[in-house]
Structure formats: structure tokens, C-alpha cells
SENUZA-381915 format. One record per residue: x, y, z of N, C-alpha, C, O in turn. Coordinates in steps of 0.2 Angstrom, whole numbers. Example, Ala and Ser with C-alpha at 12.3 -4.5 7.8 and 13.67 -1.06 7.14 Angstrom:
BEGIN
<pt><n_u>66</n_u><n_v>-28</n_v><n_w>39</n_w><ca_u>62</ca_u><ca_v>-22</ca_v><ca_w>39</ca_w><c_u>66</c_u><c_v>-16</c_v><c_w>39</c_w><o_u>71</o_u><o_v>-17</o_v><o_w>42</o_w></pt>
<pt><n_u>64</n_u><n_v>-11</n_v><n_w>35</n_w><ca_u>68</ca_u><ca_v>-5</ca_v><ca_w>36</ca_w><c_u>64</c_u><c_v>0</c_v><c_w>39</c_w><o_u>67</o_u><o_v>6</o_v><o_w>40</o_w></pt>
***
This chain:
BEGIN
<pt><n_u>-14</n_u><n_v>1419</n_v><n_w>-520</n_w><ca_u>-11</ca_u><ca_v>1413</ca_v><ca_w>-524</ca_w><c_u>-5</c_u><c_v>1416</c_v><c_w>-528</c_w><o_u>-5</o_u><o_v>1421</o_v><o_w>-530</o_w></pt>
<pt><n_u>0</n_u><n_v>1412</n_v><n_w>-528</n_w><ca_u>6</ca_u><ca_v>1414</ca_v><ca_w>-532</ca_w><c_u>5</c_u><c_v>1412</c_v><c_w>-539</c_w><o_u>1</o_u><o_v>1408</o_v><o_w>-541</o_w></pt>
<pt><n_u>8</n_u><n_v>1416</n_v><n_w>-544</n_w><ca_u>8</ca_u><ca_v>1415</ca_v><ca_w>-551</ca_w><c_u>13</c_u><c_v>1411</c_v><c_w>-554</c_w><o_u>13</o_u><o_v>1409</o_v><o_w>-560</o_w></pt>
<pt><n_u>17</n_u><n_v>1408</n_v><n_w>-549</n_w><ca_u>23</ca_u><ca_v>1404</ca_v><ca_w>-552</ca_w><c_u>21</c_u><c_v>1397</c_v><c_w>-550</c_w><o_u>19</o_u><o_v>1395</o_v><o_w>-545</o_w></pt>
<pt><n_u>24</n_u><n_v>1392</n_v><n_w>-554</n_w><ca_u>23</ca_u><ca_v>1385</ca_v><ca_w>-553</ca_w><c_u>29</c_u><c_v>1383</c_v><c_w>-549</c_w><o_u>29</o_u><o_v>1377</o_v><o_w>-546</o_w></pt>
<pt><n_u>34</n_u><n_v>1386</n_v><n_w>-549</n_w><ca_u>41</ca_u><ca_v>1384</ca_v><ca_w>-546</ca_w><c_u>45</c_u><c_v>1380</c_v><c_w>-551</c_w><o_u>43</o_u><o_v>1380</o_v><o_w>-557</o_w></pt>
<pt><n_u>50</n_u><n_v>1378</n_v><n_w>-549</n_w><ca_u>55</ca_u><ca_v>1375</ca_v><ca_w>-554</ca_w><c_u>53</c_u><c_v>1368</c_v><c_w>-557</c_w><o_u>56</o_u><o_v>1366</o_v><o_w>-561</o_w></pt>
<pt><n_u>48</n_u><n_v>1365</n_v><n_w>-554</n_w><ca_u>47</ca_u><ca_v>1358</ca_v><ca_w>-556</ca_w><c_u>42</c_u><c_v>1357</c_v><c_w>-561</c_w><o_u>40</o_u><o_v>1351</o_v><o_w>-562</o_w></pt>
<pt><n_u>40</n_u><n_v>1362</n_v><n_w>-565</n_w><ca_u>35</ca_u><ca_v>1361</ca_v><ca_w>-570</ca_w><c_u>28</c_u><c_v>1362</c_v><c_w>-567</c_w><o_u>27</o_u><o_v>1364</o_v><o_w>-561</o_w></pt>
<pt><n_u>23</n_u><n_v>1362</n_v><n_w>-572</n_w><ca_u>17</ca_u><ca_v>1364</ca_v><ca_w>-570</ca_w><c_u>13</c_u><c_v>1359</c_v><c_w>-565</c_w><o_u>14</o_u><o_v>1353</o_v><o_w>-567</o_w></pt>
<pt><n_u>10</n_u><n_v>1361</n_v><n_w>-560</n_w><ca_u>6</ca_u><ca_v>1357</ca_v><ca_w>-556</ca_w><c_u>-1</c_u><c_v>1357</c_v><c_w>-559</c_w><o_u>-4</o_u><o_v>1362</o_v><o_w>-558</o_w></pt>
<pt><n_u>-3</n_u><n_v>1352</n_v><n_w>-562</n_w><ca_u>-9</ca_u><ca_v>1352</ca_v><ca_w>-565</ca_w><c_u>-15</c_u><c_v>1353</c_v><c_w>-561</c_w><o_u>-21</o_u><o_v>1355</o_v><o_w>-563</o_w></pt>
<pt><n_u>-15</n_u><n_v>1351</n_v><n_w>-554</n_w><ca_u>-20</ca_u><ca_v>1353</ca_v><ca_w>-550</ca_w><c_u>-21</c_u><c_v>1360</c_v><c_w>-549</c_w><o_u>-27</o_u><o_v>1362</o_v><o_w>-547</o_w></pt>
<pt><n_u>-16</n_u><n_v>1364</n_v><n_w>-550</n_w><ca_u>-16</ca_u><ca_v>1371</ca_v><ca_w>-549</ca_w><c_u>-19</c_u><c_v>1375</c_v><c_w>-555</c_w><o_u>-20</o_u><o_v>1381</o_v><o_w>-555</o_w></pt>
<pt><n_u>-20</n_u><n_v>1371</n_v><n_w>-561</n_w><ca_u>-22</ca_u><ca_v>1374</ca_v><ca_w>-567</ca_w><c_u>-29</c_u><c_v>1373</c_v><c_w>-568</c_w><o_u>-32</o_u><o_v>1367</o_v><o_w>-568</o_w></pt>
<pt><n_u>-33</n_u><n_v>1378</n_v><n_w>-569</n_w><ca_u>-40</ca_u><ca_v>1378</ca_v><ca_w>-570</ca_w><c_u>-42</c_u><c_v>1373</c_v><c_w>-576</c_w><o_u>-38</o_u><o_v>1372</o_v><o_w>-581</o_w></pt>
<pt><n_u>-47</n_u><n_v>1369</n_v><n_w>-576</n_w><ca_u>-49</ca_u><ca_v>1364</ca_v><ca_w>-580</ca_w><c_u>-50</c_u><c_v>1367</c_v><c_w>-588</c_w><o_u>-48</o_u><o_v>1364</o_v><o_w>-592</o_w></pt>
<pt><n_u>-52</n_u><n_v>1373</n_v><n_w>-588</n_w><ca_u>-52</ca_u><ca_v>1376</ca_v><ca_w>-595</ca_w><c_u>-46</c_u><c_v>1377</c_v><c_w>-598</c_w><o_u>-45</o_u><o_v>1377</o_v><o_w>-604</o_w></pt>
<pt><n_u>-40</n_u><n_v>1378</n_v><n_w>-594</n_w><ca_u>-34</ca_u><ca_v>1379</ca_v><ca_w>-597</ca_w><c_u>-31</c_u><c_v>1372</c_v><c_w>-598</c_w><o_u>-28</o_u><o_v>1371</o_v><o_w>-603</o_w></pt>
<pt><n_u>-32</n_u><n_v>1367</n_v><n_w>-594</n_w><ca_u>-30</ca_u><ca_v>1360</ca_v><ca_w>-595</ca_w><c_u>-33</c_u><c_v>1357</c_v><c_w>-601</c_w><o_u>-29</o_u><o_v>1353</o_v><o_w>-604</o_w></pt>
<pt><n_u>-38</n_u><n_v>1360</n_v><n_w>-603</n_w><ca_u>-42</ca_u><ca_v>1357</ca_v><ca_w>-609</ca_w><c_u>-37</c_u><c_v>1358</c_v><c_w>-616</c_w><o_u>-38</o_u><o_v>1354</o_v><o_w>-620</o_w></pt>
<pt><n_u>-33</n_u><n_v>1363</n_v><n_w>-616</n_w><ca_u>-29</ca_u><ca_v>1364</ca_v><ca_w>-622</ca_w><c_u>-22</c_u><c_v>1362</c_v><c_w>-620</c_w><o_u>-17</o_u><o_v>1363</o_v><o_w>-625</o_w></pt>
<pt><n_u>-20</n_u><n_v>1359</n_v><n_w>-615</n_w><ca_u>-13</ca_u><ca_v>1357</ca_v><ca_w>-613</ca_w><c_u>-12</c_u><c_v>1350</c_v><c_w>-614</c_w><o_u>-17</o_u><o_v>1346</o_v><o_w>-613</o_w></pt>
<pt><n_u>-6</n_u><n_v>1348</n_v><n_w>-617</n_w><ca_u>-1</ca_u><ca_v>1352</ca_v><ca_w>-620</ca_w><c_u>-2</c_u><c_v>1352</c_v><c_w>-628</c_w><o_u>2</o_u><o_v>1350</o_v><o_w>-631</o_w></pt>
<pt><n_u>-8</n_u><n_v>1354</n_v><n_w>-630</n_w><ca_u>-10</ca_u><ca_v>1354</ca_v><ca_w>-637</ca_w><c_u>-5</c_u><c_v>1359</c_v><c_w>-641</c_w><o_u>-5</o_u><o_v>1365</o_v><o_w>-640</o_w></pt>
<pt><n_u>0</n_u><n_v>1356</n_v><n_w>-644</n_w><ca_u>5</ca_u><ca_v>1359</ca_v><ca_w>-648</ca_w><c_u>1</c_u><c_v>1363</c_v><c_w>-654</c_w><o_u>5</o_u><o_v>1367</o_v><o_w>-657</o_w></pt>
<pt><n_u>-5</n_u><n_v>1361</n_v><n_w>-656</n_w><ca_u>-8</ca_u><ca_v>1365</ca_v><ca_w>-661</ca_w><c_u>-12</c_u><c_v>1370</c_v><c_w>-659</c_w><o_u>-16</o_u><o_v>1374</o_v><o_w>-663</o_w></pt>
<pt><n_u>-12</n_u><n_v>1372</n_v><n_w>-652</n_w><ca_u>-16</ca_u><ca_v>1378</ca_v><ca_w>-650</ca_w><c_u>-14</c_u><c_v>1384</c_v><c_w>-653</c_w><o_u>-8</o_u><o_v>1385</o_v><o_w>-654</o_w></pt>
<pt><n_u>-19</n_u><n_v>1388</n_v><n_w>-655</n_w><ca_u>-18</ca_u><ca_v>1394</ca_v><ca_w>-658</ca_w><c_u>-15</c_u><c_v>1400</c_v><c_w>-653</c_w><o_u>-16</o_u><o_v>1399</o_v><o_w>-647</o_w></pt>
<pt><n_u>-13</n_u><n_v>1405</n_v><n_w>-656</n_w><ca_u>-11</ca_u><ca_v>1410</ca_v><ca_w>-651</ca_w><c_u>-17</c_u><c_v>1413</c_v><c_w>-647</c_w><o_u>-16</o_u><o_v>1415</o_v><o_w>-641</o_w></pt>
<pt><n_u>-23</n_u><n_v>1413</n_v><n_w>-651</n_w><ca_u>-29</ca_u><ca_v>1415</ca_v><ca_w>-647</ca_w><c_u>-31</c_u><c_v>1411</c_v><c_w>-641</c_w><o_u>-33</o_u><o_v>1413</o_v><o_w>-636</o_w></pt>
<pt><n_u>-30</n_u><n_v>1404</n_v><n_w>-642</n_w><ca_u>-31</ca_u><ca_v>1399</ca_v><ca_w>-637</ca_w><c_u>-26</c_u><c_v>1401</c_v><c_w>-631</c_w><o_u>-28</o_u><o_v>1401</o_v><o_w>-625</o_w></pt>
<pt><n_u>-20</n_u><n_v>1402</n_v><n_w>-633</n_w><ca_u>-15</ca_u><ca_v>1403</ca_v><ca_w>-628</ca_w><c_u>-16</c_u><c_v>1409</c_v><c_w>-624</c_w><o_u>-16</o_u><o_v>1410</o_v><o_w>-618</o_w></pt>
<pt><n_u>-18</n_u><n_v>1414</n_v><n_w>-628</n_w><ca_u>-20</ca_u><ca_v>1421</ca_v><ca_w>-625</ca_w><c_u>-26</c_u><c_v>1420</c_v><c_w>-620</c_w><o_u>-25</o_u><o_v>1423</o_v><o_w>-614</o_w></pt>
<pt><n_u>-31</n_u><n_v>1417</n_v><n_w>-622</n_w><ca_u>-37</ca_u><ca_v>1416</ca_v><ca_w>-618</ca_w><c_u>-35</c_u><c_v>1412</c_v><c_w>-611</c_w><o_u>-37</o_u><o_v>1413</o_v><o_w>-606</o_w></pt>
<pt><n_u>-30</n_u><n_v>1407</n_v><n_w>-612</n_w><ca_u>-28</ca_u><ca_v>1403</ca_v><ca_w>-606</ca_w><c_u>-24</c_u><c_v>1407</c_v><c_w>-602</c_w><o_u>-25</o_u><o_v>1407</o_v><o_w>-595</o_w></pt>
<pt><n_u>-20</n_u><n_v>1411</n_v><n_w>-604</n_w><ca_u>-16</ca_u><ca_v>1416</ca_v><ca_w>-600</ca_w><c_u>-20</c_u><c_v>1421</c_v><c_w>-596</c_w><o_u>-19</o_u><o_v>1422</o_v><o_w>-590</o_w></pt>
<pt><n_u>-25</n_u><n_v>1424</n_v><n_w>-600</n_w><ca_u>-30</ca_u><ca_v>1428</ca_v><ca_w>-597</ca_w><c_u>-34</c_u><c_v>1425</c_v><c_w>-591</c_w><o_u>-35</o_u><o_v>1427</o_v><o_w>-585</o_w></pt>
<pt><n_u>-36</n_u><n_v>1419</n_v><n_w>-592</n_w><ca_u>-39</ca_u><ca_v>1415</ca_v><ca_w>-587</ca_w><c_u>-35</c_u><c_v>1413</c_v><c_w>-581</c_w><o_u>-37</o_u><o_v>1414</o_v><o_w>-575</o_w></pt>
<pt><n_u>-29</n_u><n_v>1412</n_v><n_w>-582</n_w><ca_u>-24</ca_u><ca_v>1411</ca_v><ca_w>-577</ca_w><c_u>-23</c_u><c_v>1417</c_v><c_w>-573</c_w><o_u>-23</o_u><o_v>1417</o_v><o_w>-567</o_w></pt>
<pt><n_u>-22</n_u><n_v>1423</n_v><n_w>-576</n_w><ca_u>-21</ca_u><ca_v>1429</ca_v><ca_w>-573</ca_w><c_u>-27</c_u><c_v>1431</c_v><c_w>-569</c_w><o_u>-27</o_u><o_v>1435</o_v><o_w>-564</o_w></pt>
<pt><n_u>-33</n_u><n_v>1429</n_v><n_w>-571</n_w><ca_u>-39</ca_u><ca_v>1431</ca_v><ca_w>-567</ca_w><c_u>-40</c_u><c_v>1428</c_v><c_w>-560</c_w><o_u>-43</o_u><o_v>1430</o_v><o_w>-556</o_w></pt>
<pt><n_u>-36</n_u><n_v>1422</n_v><n_w>-559</n_w><ca_u>-36</ca_u><ca_v>1419</ca_v><ca_w>-553</ca_w><c_u>-29</c_u><c_v>1419</c_v><c_w>-550</c_w><o_u>-28</o_u><o_v>1416</o_v><o_w>-544</o_w></pt>
<pt><n_u>-24</n_u><n_v>1421</n_v><n_w>-553</n_w><ca_u>-17</ca_u><ca_v>1422</ca_v><ca_w>-550</ca_w><c_u>-15</c_u><c_v>1429</c_v><c_w>-550</c_w><o_u>-17</o_u><o_v>1433</o_v><o_w>-554</o_w></pt>
<pt><n_u>-10</n_u><n_v>1431</n_v><n_w>-546</n_w><ca_u>-7</ca_u><ca_v>1437</ca_v><ca_w>-546</ca_w><c_u>-3</c_u><c_v>1439</c_v><c_w>-552</c_w><o_u>-3</o_u><o_v>1445</o_v><o_w>-554</o_w></pt>
<pt><n_u>0</n_u><n_v>1434</n_v><n_w>-555</n_w><ca_u>5</ca_u><ca_v>1436</ca_v><ca_w>-560</ca_w><c_u>7</c_u><c_v>1429</c_v><c_w>-564</c_w><o_u>5</o_u><o_v>1424</o_v><o_w>-562</o_w></pt>
<pt><n_u>10</n_u><n_v>1430</n_v><n_w>-570</n_w><ca_u>13</ca_u><ca_v>1425</ca_v><ca_w>-573</ca_w><c_u>20</c_u><c_v>1426</c_v><c_w>-576</c_w><o_u>21</o_u><o_v>1432</o_v><o_w>-578</o_w></pt>
<pt><n_u>24</n_u><n_v>1422</n_v><n_w>-576</n_w><ca_u>31</ca_u><ca_v>1423</ca_v><ca_w>-579</ca_w><c_u>31</c_u><c_v>1419</c_v><c_w>-585</c_w><o_u>27</o_u><o_v>1415</o_v><o_w>-587</o_w></pt>
<pt><n_u>37</n_u><n_v>1420</n_v><n_w>-589</n_w><ca_u>38</ca_u><ca_v>1417</ca_v><ca_w>-595</ca_w><c_u>39</c_u><c_v>1409</c_v><c_w>-594</c_w><o_u>38</o_u><o_v>1405</o_v><o_w>-598</o_w></pt>
<pt><n_u>42</n_u><n_v>1408</n_v><n_w>-588</n_w><ca_u>43</ca_u><ca_v>1401</ca_v><ca_w>-586</ca_w><c_u>36</c_u><c_v>1397</c_v><c_w>-585</c_w><o_u>35</o_u><o_v>1391</o_v><o_w>-587</o_w></pt>
<pt><n_u>31</n_u><n_v>1401</n_v><n_w>-582</n_w><ca_u>25</ca_u><ca_v>1398</ca_v><ca_w>-581</ca_w><c_u>22</c_u><c_v>1397</c_v><c_w>-588</c_w><o_u>19</o_u><o_v>1391</o_v><o_w>-589</o_w></pt>
<pt><n_u>22</n_u><n_v>1402</n_v><n_w>-593</n_w><ca_u>19</ca_u><ca_v>1401</ca_v><ca_w>-599</ca_w><c_u>23</c_u><c_v>1395</c_v><c_w>-603</c_w><o_u>19</o_u><o_v>1391</o_v><o_w>-606</o_w></pt>
<pt><n_u>29</n_u><n_v>1394</n_v><n_w>-602</n_w><ca_u>33</ca_u><ca_v>1389</ca_v><ca_w>-605</ca_w><c_u>30</c_u><c_v>1382</c_v><c_w>-602</c_w><o_u>29</o_u><o_v>1377</o_v><o_w>-606</o_w></pt>
<pt><n_u>29</n_u><n_v>1382</n_v><n_w>-596</n_w><ca_u>27</ca_u><ca_v>1375</ca_v><ca_w>-593</ca_w><c_u>20</c_u><c_v>1374</c_v><c_w>-595</c_w><o_u>18</o_u><o_v>1368</o_v><o_w>-596</o_w></pt>
<pt><n_u>16</n_u><n_v>1379</n_v><n_w>-595</n_w><ca_u>9</ca_u><ca_v>1378</ca_v><ca_w>-597</ca_w><c_u>8</c_u><c_v>1375</c_v><c_w>-604</c_w><o_u>4</o_u><o_v>1371</o_v><o_w>-605</o_w></pt>
<pt><n_u>12</n_u><n_v>1378</n_v><n_w>-608</n_w><ca_u>11</ca_u><ca_v>1376</ca_v><ca_w>-615</ca_w><c_u>16</c_u><c_v>1371</c_v><c_w>-618</c_w><o_u>16</o_u><o_v>1369</o_v><o_w>-624</o_w></pt>
<pt><n_u>21</n_u><n_v>1370</n_v><n_w>-614</n_w><ca_u>26</ca_u><ca_v>1365</ca_v><ca_w>-617</ca_w><c_u>30</c_u><c_v>1368</c_v><c_w>-622</c_w><o_u>32</o_u><o_v>1365</o_v><o_w>-627</o_w></pt>
<pt><n_u>32</n_u><n_v>1375</n_v><n_w>-622</n_w><ca_u>36</ca_u><ca_v>1378</ca_v><ca_w>-627</ca_w><c_u>42</c_u><c_v>1381</c_v><c_w>-623</c_w><o_u>43</o_u><o_v>1381</o_v><o_w>-617</o_w></pt>
<pt><n_u>47</n_u><n_v>1383</n_v><n_w>-627</n_w><ca_u>53</ca_u><ca_v>1385</ca_v><ca_w>-625</ca_w><c_u>52</c_u><c_v>1392</c_v><c_w>-622</c_w><o_u>47</o_u><o_v>1395</o_v><o_w>-623</o_w></pt>
<pt><n_u>57</n_u><n_v>1394</n_v><n_w>-617</n_w><ca_u>56</ca_u><ca_v>1401</ca_v><ca_w>-614</ca_w><c_u>56</c_u><c_v>1406</c_v><c_w>-620</c_w><o_u>53</o_u><o_v>1412</o_v><o_w>-619</o_w></pt>
<pt><n_u>60</n_u><n_v>1405</n_v><n_w>-625</n_w><ca_u>60</ca_u><ca_v>1410</ca_v><ca_w>-631</ca_w><c_u>53</c_u><c_v>1411</c_v><c_w>-633</c_w><o_u>51</o_u><o_v>1417</o_v><o_w>-635</o_w></pt>
<pt><n_u>50</n_u><n_v>1405</n_v><n_w>-635</n_w><ca_u>43</ca_u><ca_v>1406</ca_v><ca_w>-638</ca_w><c_u>38</c_u><c_v>1409</c_v><c_w>-632</c_w><o_u>34</o_u><o_v>1413</o_v><o_w>-634</o_w></pt>
<pt><n_u>39</n_u><n_v>1407</n_v><n_w>-626</n_w><ca_u>35</ca_u><ca_v>1410</ca_v><ca_w>-621</ca_w><c_u>36</c_u><c_v>1418</c_v><c_w>-621</c_w><o_u>31</o_u><o_v>1421</o_v><o_w>-620</o_w></pt>
<pt><n_u>42</n_u><n_v>1420</n_v><n_w>-621</n_w><ca_u>43</ca_u><ca_v>1427</ca_v><ca_w>-622</ca_w><c_u>39</c_u><c_v>1431</c_v><c_w>-628</c_w><o_u>37</o_u><o_v>1436</o_v><o_w>-627</o_w></pt>
<pt><n_u>39</n_u><n_v>1427</n_v><n_w>-633</n_w><ca_u>36</ca_u><ca_v>1430</ca_v><ca_w>-639</ca_w><c_u>28</c_u><c_v>1430</c_v><c_w>-638</c_w><o_u>25</o_u><o_v>1435</o_v><o_w>-640</o_w></pt>
<pt><n_u>26</n_u><n_v>1425</n_v><n_w>-635</n_w><ca_u>18</ca_u><ca_v>1426</ca_v><ca_w>-633</ca_w><c_u>17</c_u><c_v>1431</c_v><c_w>-629</c_w><o_u>12</o_u><o_v>1435</o_v><o_w>-630</o_w></pt>
<pt><n_u>21</n_u><n_v>1432</n_v><n_w>-623</n_w><ca_u>20</ca_u><ca_v>1438</ca_v><ca_w>-619</ca_w><c_u>21</c_u><c_v>1444</c_v><c_w>-622</c_w><o_u>18</o_u><o_v>1449</o_v><o_w>-621</o_w></pt>
<pt><n_u>26</n_u><n_v>1445</n_v><n_w>-627</n_w><ca_u>27</ca_u><ca_v>1451</ca_v><ca_w>-630</ca_w><c_u>21</c_u><c_v>1453</c_v><c_w>-634</c_w><o_u>19</o_u><o_v>1459</o_v><o_w>-634</o_w></pt>
<pt><n_u>18</n_u><n_v>1448</n_v><n_w>-638</n_w><ca_u>12</ca_u><ca_v>1450</ca_v><ca_w>-642</ca_w><c_u>7</c_u><c_v>1452</c_v><c_w>-638</c_w><o_u>3</o_u><o_v>1457</o_v><o_w>-640</o_w></pt>
<pt><n_u>6</n_u><n_v>1449</n_v><n_w>-632</n_w><ca_u>1</ca_u><ca_v>1451</ca_v><ca_w>-627</ca_w><c_u>2</c_u><c_v>1458</c_v><c_w>-624</c_w><o_u>-3</o_u><o_v>1462</o_v><o_w>-623</o_w></pt>
<pt><n_u>8</n_u><n_v>1460</n_v><n_w>-623</n_w><ca_u>10</ca_u><ca_v>1466</ca_v><ca_w>-621</ca_w><c_u>9</c_u><c_v>1471</c_v><c_w>-626</c_w><o_u>6</o_u><o_v>1477</o_v><o_w>-625</o_w></pt>
<pt><n_u>11</n_u><n_v>1470</n_v><n_w>-632</n_w><ca_u>10</ca_u><ca_v>1474</ca_v><ca_w>-638</ca_w><c_u>3</c_u><c_v>1476</c_v><c_w>-639</c_w><o_u>1</o_u><o_v>1482</o_v><o_w>-641</o_w></pt>
<pt><n_u>-2</n_u><n_v>1471</n_v><n_w>-638</n_w><ca_u>-9</ca_u><ca_v>1472</ca_v><ca_w>-640</ca_w><c_u>-12</c_u><c_v>1475</c_v><c_w>-634</c_w><o_u>-18</o_u><o_v>1476</o_v><o_w>-634</o_w></pt>
<pt><n_u>-9</n_u><n_v>1476</n_v><n_w>-628</n_w><ca_u>-12</ca_u><ca_v>1479</ca_v><ca_w>-622</ca_w><c_u>-16</c_u><c_v>1475</c_v><c_w>-618</c_w><o_u>-19</o_u><o_v>1477</o_v><o_w>-613</o_w></pt>
<pt><n_u>-15</n_u><n_v>1468</n_v><n_w>-619</n_w><ca_u>-19</ca_u><ca_v>1464</ca_v><ca_w>-614</ca_w><c_u>-15</c_u><c_v>1463</c_v><c_w>-607</c_w><o_u>-19</o_u><o_v>1463</o_v><o_w>-602</o_w></pt>
<pt><n_u>-9</n_u><n_v>1463</n_v><n_w>-607</n_w><ca_u>-5</ca_u><ca_v>1462</ca_v><ca_w>-601</ca_w><c_u>0</c_u><c_v>1467</c_v><c_w>-601</c_w><o_u>2</o_u><o_v>1471</o_v><o_w>-606</o_w></pt>
<pt><n_u>3</n_u><n_v>1468</n_v><n_w>-595</n_w><ca_u>8</ca_u><ca_v>1473</ca_v><ca_w>-593</ca_w><c_u>14</c_u><c_v>1470</c_v><c_w>-590</c_w><o_u>13</o_u><o_v>1465</o_v><o_w>-586</o_w></pt>
<pt><n_u>20</n_u><n_v>1471</n_v><n_w>-593</n_w><ca_u>26</ca_u><ca_v>1469</ca_v><ca_w>-591</ca_w><c_u>28</c_u><c_v>1473</c_v><c_w>-584</c_w><o_u>28</o_u><o_v>1479</o_v><o_w>-584</o_w></pt>
<pt><n_u>30</n_u><n_v>1469</n_v><n_w>-579</n_w><ca_u>33</ca_u><ca_v>1472</ca_v><ca_w>-573</ca_w><c_u>40</c_u><c_v>1469</c_v><c_w>-572</c_w><o_u>40</o_u><o_v>1463</o_v><o_w>-572</o_w></pt>
<pt><n_u>44</n_u><n_v>1473</n_v><n_w>-570</n_w><ca_u>51</ca_u><ca_v>1471</ca_v><ca_w>-569</ca_w><c_u>55</c_u><c_v>1470</c_v><c_w>-575</c_w><o_u>53</o_u><o_v>1471</o_v><o_w>-581</o_w></pt>
<pt><n_u>61</n_u><n_v>1468</n_v><n_w>-574</n_w><ca_u>66</ca_u><ca_v>1467</ca_v><ca_w>-579</ca_w><c_u>70</c_u><c_v>1461</c_v><c_w>-578</c_w><o_u>71</o_u><o_v>1458</o_v><o_w>-573</o_w></pt>
<pt><n_u>73</n_u><n_v>1458</n_v><n_w>-584</n_w><ca_u>77</ca_u><ca_v>1452</ca_v><ca_w>-584</ca_w><c_u>74</c_u><c_v>1446</c_v><c_w>-580</c_w><o_u>68</o_u><o_v>1444</o_v><o_w>-581</o_w></pt>
<pt><n_u>77</n_u><n_v>1443</n_v><n_w>-575</n_w><ca_u>75</ca_u><ca_v>1437</ca_v><ca_w>-572</ca_w><c_u>69</c_u><c_v>1439</c_v><c_w>-567</c_w><o_u>66</o_u><o_v>1434</o_v><o_w>-565</o_w></pt>
<pt><n_u>68</n_u><n_v>1445</n_v><n_w>-566</n_w><ca_u>63</ca_u><ca_v>1447</ca_v><ca_w>-561</ca_w><c_u>56</c_u><c_v>1449</c_v><c_w>-565</c_w><o_u>52</o_u><o_v>1452</o_v><o_w>-562</o_w></pt>
<pt><n_u>56</n_u><n_v>1448</n_v><n_w>-571</n_w><ca_u>50</ca_u><ca_v>1450</ca_v><ca_w>-575</ca_w><c_u>44</c_u><c_v>1446</c_v><c_w>-574</c_w><o_u>45</o_u><o_v>1439</o_v><o_w>-574</o_w></pt>
<pt><n_u>38</n_u><n_v>1449</n_v><n_w>-573</n_w><ca_u>32</ca_u><ca_v>1445</ca_v><ca_w>-573</ca_w><c_u>27</c_u><c_v>1449</c_v><c_w>-577</c_w><o_u>28</o_u><o_v>1455</o_v><o_w>-578</o_w></pt>
<pt><n_u>21</n_u><n_v>1446</n_v><n_w>-578</n_w><ca_u>16</ca_u><ca_v>1450</ca_v><ca_w>-582</ca_w><c_u>9</c_u><c_v>1449</c_v><c_w>-578</c_w><o_u>8</o_u><o_v>1444</o_v><o_w>-574</o_w></pt>
<pt><n_u>6</n_u><n_v>1455</n_v><n_w>-578</n_w><ca_u>-1</ca_u><ca_v>1455</ca_v><ca_w>-575</ca_w><c_u>-6</c_u><c_v>1458</c_v><c_w>-580</c_w><o_u>-4</o_u><o_v>1460</o_v><o_w>-585</o_w></pt>
<pt><n_u>-12</n_u><n_v>1456</n_v><n_w>-579</n_w><ca_u>-17</ca_u><ca_v>1459</ca_v><ca_w>-583</ca_w><c_u>-17</c_u><c_v>1467</c_v><c_w>-583</c_w><o_u>-16</o_u><o_v>1470</o_v><o_w>-578</o_w></pt>
<pt><n_u>-18</n_u><n_v>1470</n_v><n_w>-589</n_w><ca_u>-17</ca_u><ca_v>1477</ca_v><ca_w>-589</ca_w><c_u>-21</c_u><c_v>1481</c_v><c_w>-584</c_w><o_u>-19</o_u><o_v>1486</o_v><o_w>-581</o_w></pt>
<pt><n_u>-27</n_u><n_v>1479</n_v><n_w>-584</n_w><ca_u>-32</ca_u><ca_v>1482</ca_v><ca_w>-579</ca_w><c_u>-30</c_u><c_v>1482</c_v><c_w>-572</c_w><o_u>-32</o_u><o_v>1486</o_v><o_w>-568</o_w></pt>
<pt><n_u>-26</n_u><n_v>1477</n_v><n_w>-570</n_w><ca_u>-24</ca_u><ca_v>1476</ca_v><ca_w>-563</ca_w><c_u>-18</c_u><c_v>1481</c_v><c_w>-562</c_w><o_u>-18</o_u><o_v>1483</o_v><o_w>-556</o_w></pt>
<pt><n_u>-15</n_u><n_v>1484</n_v><n_w>-567</n_w><ca_u>-10</ca_u><ca_v>1489</ca_v><ca_w>-566</ca_w><c_u>-12</c_u><c_v>1496</c_v><c_w>-565</c_w><o_u>-10</o_u><o_v>1500</o_v><o_w>-561</o_w></pt>
<pt><n_u>-17</n_u><n_v>1497</n_v><n_w>-569</n_w><ca_u>-20</ca_u><ca_v>1504</ca_v><ca_w>-569</ca_w><c_u>-23</c_u><c_v>1506</c_v><c_w>-563</c_w><o_u>-26</o_u><o_v>1512</o_v><o_w>-563</o_w></pt>
***
């Protein structure tokens, strides 16, 4: 399964119901979002900042901040650079 939604926004049928439960909740905490990203990565190969943006209805800048926090705390691993960047669960890289 691909980790990307494509350019047309999130396909809600591809999103697990536990993630859909907090979408597009603008009051979702970082912990909620991190949990949703982990759930997504358990069933998909990767996630991009565009995917995060589409999942939570946030800007790409905010999506990068979420990904950076998760990278800094060791939850996910950044792979690639610039427009080819995606993220995987840290355990999947090791």
C-alpha cells in the first residue's frame, strides 16, 4: 500500500476509522495527531508532509513541524530530502 494520498486530498476510505475519528478536529492535540500518524504508518509504507497536511487539515508548514517533533523524539525517521522526503516508523528503518 502506498503512503501517499495523491494530489487530490485525503481519500477517507483509505483512512482507518480510528484516525477518521479525530479528523478534521482542529482541537486535536499533538499526542492525538502523533497517535494517528503511528496508526497510519502501521498500515502504510510511509507518510509525507502532504499526507499529514491532508489528514489534519493543516498547512504544509505545520505538518513539517509535527513531523520534526516526531523525528526529534525518535518516533519516526526522515528519509530523503526536499520534495522527496517521507517518514517511516523508526523501528522499520533499523
